[in-house]
N, C-alpha and C positions, 0 to 999 in steps of 0.2 A: 146371481143376484147377491148383493151384500146383505148379510143378516147377522143376528146375534149381537154380541158386544161390539163387533166391528161396525154394525149399523148405528148403534148408539153413538159411537165415537165420531162417525161421519156426520150425524145429525148435530152433535155438539159442535163440530167444526163449522158446519153451515151457520149455526146460530151465533157462535163466537165471532166469526169473521164478518157476518152481516151486522152484528151489533157494533163492531169497530168501524165498519163502513159508515154506519149511521152517525157515529160520534165524529168521525173525520169530516163527513159531509156537512154536518151542522156547523162545524168550525169554518169550513170554506164558504158556505153560503149565508151564514148568520153572524157568528161571533166575530170573525175577522173583518167583515164589512162594518159591523157596529163599532169595533175598535178603531177602524180607519176613519170613522166619522168624528172621533174625539180629537181634541187638541193633543199633540204629541205627548206631553207630560202625563196626561190622563190615560192615554192609550198604553204607554209604556208601563205605568203603574198597574193598570188593569191586567195586562198580559203577564207581567211578572207575578201578580197574585194568582192568576190562573195556572201558571207554570208551577208555582209552589203547591197549589191545591192538587195538581196532577200527581204529585209524589206521595199521595195518601194511599193506604192499602186498598181502598175501594176501587180506584181507577187502575192501580197496578195489577190487581188480581184479574181484572177483565183484559187489560192490554197484554200482560205477560201470559195469562192463562190461554188466550187465543194463540199465542206463539207456541206454547207448550203443546197444545192440542194439535196444531199444524205439524210440529216436529214429530210427535208421536204417530200421527197419521202417515207421515212420509216413511218413517221407519217400519211401521206395521205393514204398509203397502209393499215396501221392498222385501220384507220377510215372507209375506203371504203371497205376493204377486197374483192377485185375483184375476180371473179370466175376463172380468168386465170392470170397467171403471179405473183401471190402473193409471192411464194417462191423465184422466181428469183429477184423480186424487193427488198424484205427484205435482201436477200443474197447480192445483189449488194450494197445496202446501208451499210450493216455491213462490207463488205470487204473494202470499201473505208474508212469508219469512223474509223475502228480499224486498218486496214492494211496499210493505207496511212497517214491519219491524226494522229491517235494514235501513230504509229511508229515514225512519225516526232517529235511529242511532247516528247515521252518517250526515243527515242534513238538518232535521228539525231541532234536535237537542243541542248541537253546537250553536245554532242561531239563538236558541233560548238562553244558553249560557252567556253568549256575547251580550245579549240584551240585558241580562241580569247584572252584567259587569258595569253597565252604565248607571250613573247616578240619575235617578228620576228627576226630570226638570232641567237637566244640564243641556248645554248646547250640543254636546256630543250625542246624547240620547236622542234629541230632536232630529239631528242630522241622520242618525242611523235608522230611525223609525220607518221612514218610507221604504227603504230597501229591505228592511226586515219584513215588513208587511208583504211586499211583493214576492220576495224569495220564499219565505216561510209558507205562504199560501200556495205558491206554485208547487212546492214539494208536498204540501198537504193534499192537493188535488191528486197527485200521484198515489198517495196513500189511500185516498178514497177509492180511486179506480182499481187499485190492486186488491183492496179488501173486498170490494164488490165483485170483482172477477173471481176471486178466490171462493167466495160463497157460491157463486154461480157454477164454478167448476165442481165443487163438492156436490151441489144439487144434481148436476148432470151425471155424476157418478152413481147416483141413486136410481136413475131411470133406465 
């Protein structure tokens, strides 16, 4: 059984990845649908404002903090190689690091940067907006699923 500081680290991993799963899920099922209902100029302006707000310490601590916890859990698991939960802990770490953090860096951020590069209200922004919504949301679904699966894997390591 996992115990001591390692147990605390795993519980923090569950909470951090579950919190990020909730954030990603809220975007997929609420925020992006709301933005899609707006005229393109308003949707682009709102999403750019959201992307700027995401660069604040409050969000970055949660998002990057979850990544750090997952990386530490992976390293500690490799070093300690516990009799129980090893597969679940490594899987949970990989799911978040690749499926949430990696997807963010490789898919969502480049789309955010491209959207930010368009002048709000321009014909180019309006033309890009539907594909941005579709692609960004598709990748966000992956982040949601990966974060949820990561939290579940960490939970399974505790039983």
